[in-house]
N, C-alpha and C positions, 0 to 999 in steps of 0.2 A: 558543326552545324549541317554538314552535308554527308550523304552516303554516296560514294562514288561507285557505280556499277560497271562491270566489265562487258556485259552484253551490248549489242548494237544491231543496226540494220544496214545492209550493204546496198540495198537499190530501193527505188520508189516503191516498186510493187509490193514490197514486204510492209510498208506503211498502210497501204490501203488494204490488204489482205488478211494480215495477222489478227487473230482474235485476242491476243496477248498484248501487254503494254510494251511497245517498242522503246527501248531506252538508248539514249545518246549520251555520251559525255567525253570532254576533251578540252584542250588548252586553247584559251581565247587567242584569236588570230592577231598578228600585229597591225592589220588594218583596223580592226575594232578597237584595240587599245589606242592606237593613234587618234581615231575619231573621239573616243571618250576623253582622253586627256585635252584634245582641243575644246571640247565643249566645256569641260571643268575649268580650264585655264581662261576661256571666254567669260565665264561667270566671274571669276576672280577679278578680271579686268574691269568688268562692267558694274559688278555689284558691290564692291568692297565699300563700306563705310569709312569715314575717318577714324583714325586711331582713338580709342576710348569709347567707341560707341558700343563695343560688346557684341554679344549674341545678335545675329540677324532676326528679324521678325519671323521668318520661316523657320529657323531652327527653334525659336521660343515656342512656335505653334506645334512642334513635333516632339520637343524633348521629354514631355510627360506622356506621349501617346505611343512612341516607338521605343526600340531598344538601342539605348546610347550606352556605350562603355568607355572607361578609361582603363586601358590594358583589359584585364579580364573581370574588372570589378564594374558592376552596373551602376550607372548614374542616374537613370530614369526612375522617378517615383511616380507609379501610374496615377493619373488623375490630379497631380499637384505640380503647377509650373514652379511655385516658389521653392518646394522641397526638391524638385529636380535640379534646379539652378544652383542651390545651396550644396547639394551633393556633388554636382559636376564640379563647382569650384573647389570644394574640399579635397576631392580626390586629385584634381591638377595640383593644388598647393601642397598637398601631403608629399608629394615626389617631384620636387622642382628639377632635380638633375635629368629627369626623363621626360617631364611634361612642361618645362618651360616654355619650349617651341610653341605650344598650344596656346598657353596665355598670351604670348607676345605676338601671336599671328591669328588671334581668334576672329577678328573681323573678316579676314580672307577665309579661314577655314570654314566658317558658318555660312558662306554664300552658296556652299554645295552640300554641307552636312545636314541634310534634311530629306523629306519625301521626295523632292525633286529630282534626286539622284537616279530614281528609277526612270524618270522621262528622259534623262540624259542616256542611260543604258539603252532604252528603246530607240532613241534617235540614232545612237551609234551604231545599233545593230542595223537600222534601216539603212544608213549610210554605207555600211559595210556590203550589204547585199546577200550574205550567206554566211551560215555557221557550218564549218565543214568537220566531218568525222569520217575518216576512210573514204569510202565513195559516195556517202550520203552528203547531199547538199540541201540545207534548208534555207531558201531564199528569204522568207520572211515568217516571223512569228507573231500571231495576234495574241497580245496579252489580255486577259481578262481583268476584272476589278478586284479580285481577292489578292492583294499584295502586301507583303511584309518586308521590312528593311531593317537590318541591324548595322550599326555604324559604332566602330571603335577607333579612337585616337591611341596610337602606340608611340614607344620610344623611337628614336632615330627618325623622326619627321615622317612617320607612316601613318596611314589610315586604312582600316580594313573595312570593306563594304561587302556585306552578305545580303543579296536581295533575291526574293522568288515571287512567282506570280503563276495563277492557273493560265491555261492556254485555251483560247477559243477557236482557233485555227492555224494552220500553217500553209505556206506554199513550198512544195516540194518537187523540183522539176517543173513542169508546165502546169501543175495541178494544184488548185486550192482545196484542201481537205479540212472540213469543219471537225472540231474536237470535242470530246467528252470533257467539259470543264471539271467535272467532279473529280476526275483522276488524272488529267493531263497537266504537268507542271514544268516550269521553267526556273532554274536557280543559277546564279552567278556568284562566284567568290573571288574577289578581287583585293589586291594590296597596292595602295597608291603610295608613291614616294614624293616628297616635296623638298624642293631646294629653292633658296632665294635667287631671284632673277633680276638683274639691274635693267631696268627700262627708263626711257626719257622722263616718265612721271614719277620715278621713284623706284624703290625696290619691292618686288612683289613675289609671292610664292609661286613657284611652278610644278605642276603635276607631271609625273611621269611613271612608267614602270620600269622594274628592274629584273633583268633576265635571270639573275642569279636568285630569285625568290624559290622557296621549296616547291615540292611537285604539287602541292595542294593549293597554292596560290593561283590565281588568275586562270581559273577553270570554269566551265559551264556544265550544266547538267540538264538534260530534258527527259522527260517521260510523256509519251503521247498515245492517246487512244482515240481513234476516229469515233466521231459521234454515231455512226451506224451501230456501234456495239453497246449503246447506252441501255 
């Protein structure tokens, strides 16, 4: 779903002076990942409905409008809530050895398995303060309204999140730079791991990242063109 390019910019002047599209890509920092799992785990603690409630209302609103997958098989049926839920359940039930964990924990999983995950990614980025790649430090990314999210539940209690948005501005060094939203884009590719965690109120799923994930997990990609070159 992503193409990771090798070109980059090494200082802020390159951002403001280049007529080409500067491209950054790199591994998500530990501080960003820590912030994101804190937000997701907070959702799970505060928003999980009682067992037997099934999908959250937020996930029901998005399951036929976004890209939902069980492994590599698409569950979403565009425009139809009923068919999307039916296909989701069928794909889960067809492979119980790999996806029973989803069925057993759907009330918790569906607290974050919807469009709101992009809000959590944006908040985590703001809390982190910067994306680093070599010498370049992007302190803030202003996300636009053109956003896409694809979500996949995977075996071994994992969830893949692939999210992208156009960019309307960035803060690099001391400067706010407005972006050409038609060609400036940010993407992130994440693999979340879940394990049961015993709490006073009972057992809850707990999100984390695994440092052993392959090289294409937990990465971000950004292409940015200042608006002066529109």
